[in-house]
KOLVEXRO-632099 format. One line per 10 residues: their letters; for each residue y, z, x of C-alpha. Coordinates in steps of 0.5 Angstrom, whole numbers. Last residue first. Example, Ala and Ser with C-alpha at 12.3 -4.5 7.8 and 13.67 -1.06 7.14 Angstrom:
SA = -2/14/27; -9/16/25 .
This chain:
ELGVHIHSMR = -11/7/32; -11/4/25; -5/0/21; -4/-1/14; 0/-6/11; 2/-6/3; 7/-12/1; 11/-11/-5; 13/-14/-12; 18/-12/-17 .
KKIVNAMGRS = 18/-15/-24; 26/-15/-24; 28/-15/-32; 36/-18/-32; 39/-16/-38; 43/-21/-43; 49/-21/-48; 50/-25/-54; 53/-18/-57; 47/-14/-57 .
RPRMRKFMPG = 42/-15/-52; 37/-21/-50; 32/-19/-44; 32/-24/-38; 26/-24/-33; 26/-24/-26; 20/-25/-22; 21/-21/-16; 19/-23/-8; 16/-18/-3 .
PDVRVETVML = 19/-11/-2; 16/-8/4; 11/-1/4; 9/0/11; 4/5/13; 3/6/21; -1/10/25; -7/12/21; -12/15/25; -19/13/28 .
NKLNPARRDE = -23/19/31; -29/18/26; -29/10/27; -32/11/34; -32/5/39; -29/1/35; -33/-5/34; -29/-11/32; -33/-11/24; -32/-3/24 .
ANALASRLVK = -24/-3/25; -24/-9/20; -28/-5/15; -23/1/17; -17/-3/15; -20/-6/9; -22/1/7; -14/3/8; -12/-3/4; -17/-1/-2 .
ELMRAGRNPQ = -14/6/-1; -7/4/-2; -8/0/-8; -12/6/-11; -6/11/-9; -1/5/-12; -4/6/-19; -3/14/-19; -8/19/-20; -9/22/-13 .
YRLVDLAEDA = -15/25/-12; -18/19/-8; -12/18/-4; -12/25/0; -20/24/1; -18/17/4; -13/20/8; -18/25/11; -23/19/13; -18/15/16 .
FKGRIMDAML = -15/21/20; -8/23/18; -1/21/21; 2/17/15; -3/19/9; 3/23/4; 8/18/6; 4/12/4; 3/15/-3; 10/16/-4 .
RVKTPSIRAY = 12/9/-2; 7/6/-7; 11/7/-12; 18/5/-8; 15/-1/-7; 15/-3/-14; 7/-6/-16; 4/-13/-16; 1/-13/-10; 5/-20/-6 .
RHSAQYAM = 1/-18/0; -4/-13/1; -5/-11/9; -10/-10/14; -10/-7/21; -14/-5/27; -10/-2/33; -13/-2/40 .
């Protein structure tokens, strides 16, 4: 049985979080938490919270043994973007895209 959690509309670029997601995919849940705890990135904090939420969901649904849960699915999808205009020289403008992401974690 799979236990899932997600953080939608996280205000961080998906590429920044995917680096952390690749590190924990396929590991045991407690080992993945240890890996994320010592990463200095902001994306690691967000991913750690989602992983803790998935563990809490497993505990709430009375998973048989929480020690052997593995991180089977870690998906970081792009979300909507805030688009801002920045004035440039000669009357031109650049578009600044403030990206969001949807972080999904699945344990099994």
